[in-house]
PLY file of the C-alpha trace (Angstrom):
ply
format ascii 1.0
element vertex 165
property float x
property float y
property float z
element edge 164
property int vertex1
property int vertex2
end_header
134.82 83.87 56.86
136.11 87.07 58.37
135.09 90.71 58.49
137.24 93.73 57.73
136.56 97.41 57.10
135.32 98.27 53.61
138.16 99.40 51.31
136.72 101.73 48.64
139.59 101.32 46.19
139.17 97.56 45.91
135.68 96.73 47.15
133.36 99.21 45.44
133.78 97.91 41.88
133.04 94.36 43.03
129.94 95.33 45.03
128.63 97.42 42.13
128.60 94.29 39.95
126.33 92.52 42.46
123.55 95.13 42.05
122.78 94.74 38.37
119.15 95.80 37.91
116.80 98.46 39.35
114.58 96.00 41.25
117.53 94.29 42.97
118.85 97.74 43.78
115.55 98.79 45.39
115.29 95.52 47.35
118.82 96.05 48.64
118.88 99.72 49.59
115.33 101.10 49.21
116.84 103.48 46.65
118.99 105.21 49.29
121.81 105.14 46.72
121.70 106.30 43.12
121.20 103.62 40.47
123.37 102.51 38.86
125.73 102.63 41.80
128.15 105.53 41.72
131.13 105.45 44.07
130.91 109.09 45.18
127.20 108.81 45.92
127.64 105.42 47.64
130.41 106.59 49.92
128.72 109.95 50.51
125.53 108.31 51.76
127.49 105.98 54.04
129.55 108.88 55.44
126.51 111.14 55.87
124.74 108.46 57.91
127.82 107.80 60.05
127.71 104.11 59.21
130.64 101.75 59.60
130.94 99.77 56.35
132.31 96.22 56.44
133.37 93.65 53.89
133.03 89.92 54.47
135.74 87.72 53.00
135.32 84.03 52.30
137.89 81.47 53.42
139.98 82.16 50.30
140.02 85.91 51.01
137.55 86.86 48.26
134.95 89.56 48.87
131.70 87.69 49.50
129.50 90.22 51.30
129.01 93.77 52.47
126.99 95.56 55.15
126.98 98.74 57.18
126.67 98.86 60.95
125.31 101.72 62.98
125.41 101.78 66.78
122.84 103.78 68.73
124.39 104.41 72.17
121.21 105.96 73.57
119.32 102.68 73.10
122.35 100.36 73.14
121.06 98.85 69.90
122.80 98.19 66.62
121.41 98.38 63.12
122.61 96.47 60.08
122.00 98.17 56.74
122.70 97.53 53.08
123.33 93.82 53.60
124.33 92.09 50.37
126.06 88.86 49.39
127.75 88.10 46.08
125.01 86.46 43.95
127.51 83.82 42.81
127.77 82.41 46.35
124.20 82.86 47.64
122.67 79.76 49.13
126.00 78.51 50.50
125.60 79.79 54.07
127.95 82.76 53.63
125.21 85.31 54.29
124.29 83.56 57.53
127.95 83.42 58.56
128.43 87.11 57.74
125.38 88.11 59.77
126.48 86.01 62.74
129.91 87.68 62.66
128.22 91.09 62.39
126.07 90.32 65.42
129.10 89.05 67.36
130.88 92.31 66.53
127.89 94.38 67.65
127.47 92.46 70.90
131.19 92.39 71.66
132.95 95.50 70.45
129.79 97.52 69.99
128.24 96.47 73.33
124.81 96.30 71.69
121.96 94.63 73.52
120.11 93.90 70.29
120.79 94.19 66.58
118.08 95.11 64.12
117.74 95.03 60.37
114.92 95.72 57.94
113.93 93.65 54.93
111.15 93.89 52.39
108.51 91.21 52.80
108.77 90.33 49.10
112.38 89.20 49.60
111.85 85.70 51.01
115.43 84.50 50.36
116.81 87.32 52.49
114.23 86.70 55.22
115.16 83.01 55.30
118.87 83.89 55.52
118.22 86.30 58.40
116.13 83.71 60.23
118.89 81.11 59.82
121.31 83.64 61.34
119.06 83.93 64.42
117.00 87.03 63.62
113.29 86.98 64.46
110.43 89.20 63.38
109.84 92.25 65.56
107.15 93.95 63.44
105.93 94.27 59.88
104.73 97.44 58.20
102.50 96.77 55.19
102.86 99.07 52.19
105.99 100.76 53.56
107.72 101.35 50.23
106.58 102.15 46.71
108.36 100.58 43.78
106.72 101.55 40.50
103.07 100.61 40.92
103.84 98.10 43.69
103.63 98.56 47.45
106.14 96.55 49.46
105.85 95.64 53.11
108.86 96.00 55.38
109.76 93.65 58.21
111.95 94.67 61.14
113.93 91.74 62.47
116.02 91.50 65.62
118.60 89.31 67.28
119.06 89.75 71.02
122.29 89.50 72.91
122.36 86.31 74.96
123.21 86.50 78.62
126.93 86.34 79.33
127.99 83.03 80.93
0 1
1 2
2 3
3 4
4 5
5 6
6 7
7 8
8 9
9 10
10 11
11 12
12 13
13 14
14 15
15 16
16 17
17 18
18 19
19 20
20 21
21 22
22 23
23 24
24 25
25 26
26 27
27 28
28 29
29 30
30 31
31 32
32 33
33 34
34 35
35 36
36 37
37 38
38 39
39 40
40 41
41 42
42 43
43 44
44 45
45 46
46 47
47 48
48 49
49 50
50 51
51 52
52 53
53 54
54 55
55 56
56 57
57 58
58 59
59 60
60 61
61 62
62 63
63 64
64 65
65 66
66 67
67 68
68 69
69 70
70 71
71 72
72 73
73 74
74 75
75 76
76 77
77 78
78 79
79 80
80 81
81 82
82 83
83 84
84 85
85 86
86 87
87 88
88 89
89 90
90 91
91 92
92 93
93 94
94 95
95 96
96 97
97 98
98 99
99 100
100 101
101 102
102 103
103 104
104 105
105 106
106 107
107 108
108 109
109 110
110 111
111 112
112 113
113 114
114 115
115 116
116 117
117 118
118 119
119 120
120 121
121 122
122 123
123 124
124 125
125 126
126 127
127 128
128 129
129 130
130 131
131 132
132 133
133 134
134 135
135 136
136 137
137 138
138 139
139 140
140 141
141 142
142 143
143 144
144 145
145 146
146 147
147 148
148 149
149 150
150 151
151 152
152 153
153 154
154 155
155 156
156 157
157 158
158 159
159 160
160 161
161 162
162 163
163 164
């Protein structure tokens, strides 16, 4: 697997197919983007937040995942957002590999001391993937998000930079 910058002309249409119902959409982005996904809105939100969007390619060069990275120089921390893996390849370790590459990027190029992400507590597959990639729970906020008549908790997870040899 390898990471490269997101290419709107080729990547957006593929990613849009991965988010195929309102609940999946909310679990993925907390409704930060319009549903169904619209390219102008998607790219506008990313640009407005100053995020760096990345695509993850599998060993055959196919788009397998997407995430945004934001670096906070004042705290020397990084934040991963909008993490998603192609549903057709979930459960094959590609999400874990993508997250490990993202953390390596943040610790290396980004000089981050820690990398955070947030995940809803009712998304156990994502939580398990993040744990397998080395993320641990930092804190959990109960009832952080409303979806219809449901209240979802939100867990902040972190991976720390290891000491340089």
